[in-house]
C-alpha positions as CSV (number, residue, x, y, z in Angstrom):
1,X,59.0,172.6,107.0
2,X,56.9,175.2,104.9
3,X,57.0,174.9,100.8
4,X,59.7,177.7,100.4
5,X,62.1,175.9,102.9
6,X,61.2,172.7,100.8
7,X,62.4,174.2,97.3
8,X,65.0,176.1,99.1
9,X,66.5,172.0,100.6
10,X,65.9,170.2,96.8
11,X,67.5,173.5,95.3
12,X,70.5,172.5,97.7
13,X,70.5,169.0,96.9
14,X,72.8,168.2,93.9
15,X,71.1,167.1,90.6
16,X,73.3,164.2,89.5
17,X,71.8,163.5,86.5
18,X,69.0,160.7,85.2
19,X,71.7,159.0,83.7
20,X,73.1,157.1,86.5
21,X,74.5,153.1,86.4
22,X,71.2,151.1,87.6
23,X,71.1,148.5,89.9
24,X,70.6,145.7,86.7
25,X,73.2,147.1,84.9
26,X,75.4,146.5,88.2
27,X,74.4,143.1,88.8
28,X,75.1,142.4,85.1
29,X,78.7,143.3,85.4
30,X,78.7,141.5,88.4
31,X,77.6,138.5,86.3
32,X,80.1,139.3,83.5
33,X,82.8,139.1,86.0
34,X,81.7,136.1,87.6
35,X,81.3,134.2,84.1
36,X,85.2,135.6,82.9
37,X,86.3,134.0,86.6
38,X,84.7,131.2,85.7
39,X,86.0,130.7,82.3
40,X,89.4,131.3,83.2
41,X,89.1,128.6,86.0
42,X,87.9,126.0,83.1
43,X,90.9,127.2,81.0
44,X,93.0,126.4,84.0
45,X,91.6,123.2,84.6
46,X,91.5,122.4,80.7
47,X,95.4,123.2,80.7
48,X,95.8,121.0,83.6
49,X,94.4,118.1,82.5
50,X,96.1,118.3,79.4
51,X,99.5,118.3,81.4
52,X,97.9,115.3,83.0
53,X,97.5,113.3,79.9
54,X,100.8,114.0,78.7
55,X,102.2,113.1,81.8
56,X,100.3,110.0,81.6
57,X,101.3,109.0,78.5
58,X,105.0,109.6,79.0
59,X,104.9,107.2,82.1
60,X,102.9,104.4,79.6
61,X,105.7,104.4,77.0
62,X,108.6,105.4,79.2
63,X,110.5,102.1,79.2
64,X,113.8,100.7,81.7
65,X,117.0,102.7,80.7
66,X,120.0,100.8,78.9
67,X,122.0,101.9,81.6
68,X,120.0,100.6,84.5
69,X,122.5,98.5,85.9
70,X,125.1,101.1,86.1
71,X,122.2,103.0,87.9
72,X,121.0,100.3,89.9
73,X,124.8,99.1,91.2
74,X,125.3,103.2,92.3
75,X,122.0,103.8,94.0
76,X,121.9,100.5,96.1
77,X,125.5,101.0,96.9
78,X,124.8,104.4,98.2
79,X,122.2,103.9,99.7
80,X,123.8,100.8,101.6
81,X,126.7,102.8,102.6
82,X,124.3,105.2,104.4
83,X,122.8,102.2,106.5
84,X,119.8,102.5,104.1
85,X,117.9,99.1,103.1
86,X,115.5,99.8,101.0
87,X,115.2,102.8,97.8
88,X,112.0,103.9,96.2
89,X,112.3,103.0,92.8
90,X,109.1,104.5,91.2
91,X,106.1,106.4,92.0
92,X,103.4,106.9,90.2
93,X,99.4,108.1,90.2
94,X,97.2,105.1,91.7
95,X,94.7,106.2,88.7
96,X,98.1,104.2,86.6
97,X,97.0,101.0,88.0
98,X,93.8,99.0,86.6
99,X,92.0,99.4,89.5
100,X,93.0,102.4,91.0
101,X,95.6,101.4,93.4
102,X,92.7,99.1,95.2
103,X,95.0,96.0,94.9
104,X,98.0,97.4,96.4
105,X,95.8,99.4,98.9
106,X,94.7,95.8,100.4
107,X,97.6,94.3,100.5
108,X,96.6,91.5,97.9
109,X,99.1,88.9,96.6
110,X,98.6,90.2,93.1
111,X,98.7,93.7,92.9
112,X,101.5,93.3,90.5
113,X,99.1,92.4,88.3
114,X,97.2,96.0,88.7
115,X,100.6,97.9,87.5
116,X,100.9,99.4,84.1
117,X,103.2,101.0,82.1
118,X,106.6,102.0,83.0
119,X,105.7,100.4,86.4
120,X,104.8,97.4,85.0
121,X,107.8,97.1,83.0
122,X,110.2,98.0,86.2
123,X,108.3,94.6,87.8
124,X,109.2,92.5,85.1
125,X,112.6,94.0,85.5
126,X,112.6,93.1,89.4
127,X,110.9,89.7,88.5
128,X,113.5,88.4,86.1
129,X,116.7,89.9,87.6
130,X,116.6,90.6,90.9
131,X,113.9,88.4,93.1
132,X,116.4,85.3,92.7
133,X,119.0,87.4,94.3
134,X,117.2,87.7,97.2
135,X,115.6,91.3,96.9
136,X,111.8,92.3,97.5
137,X,109.7,94.9,96.0
138,X,106.9,96.3,98.0
139,X,104.2,98.4,96.3
140,X,102.7,101.1,99.0
141,X,99.7,104.3,98.7
142,X,101.7,107.0,99.9
143,X,98.9,109.8,100.1
144,X,94.9,109.8,100.4
145,X,94.0,112.9,98.8
146,X,90.2,113.3,99.4
147,X,90.6,110.0,101.5
148,X,91.0,108.2,98.0
149,X,94.7,106.5,97.1
150,X,96.9,108.6,95.5
151,X,100.2,108.3,94.5
152,X,102.0,104.6,94.9
153,X,105.4,104.2,95.7
154,X,106.9,100.9,94.6
155,X,110.3,100.3,97.4
156,X,112.8,98.0,96.4
157,X,115.0,96.3,99.7
158,X,117.1,93.7,100.5
């Protein structure tokens, strides 16, 4: 190609200017976007943790209701009339247990000692009022997220 042809070819290519965004500026924009996404994720996690704290606090301060006898009678009658021989009376995270659910998971006889909050009070009501009448209470780990004990279920049997 002659110099003249090269000059014509160069003139045919449009000049889009020297003020183009640079790759460094593009990388910076990408990093800013990533930081914004991380910040949003952190805020969501912070909100989730606050909600979990609120739920835990409510569980720890919840009490057996004054109308428990009526509710209990209705629940067990309804279950028995359907042929069911047990009902779930509580469900809560194993992290609420003093040992993270270890005693329940290992079927240790002293598992009730690991209960806290509402679960502890429910157990005490069972022990004081229902055990002598022939009811039984069992605890079971219901799921294993990430291979670790998740929720605990308390079941009343007859």
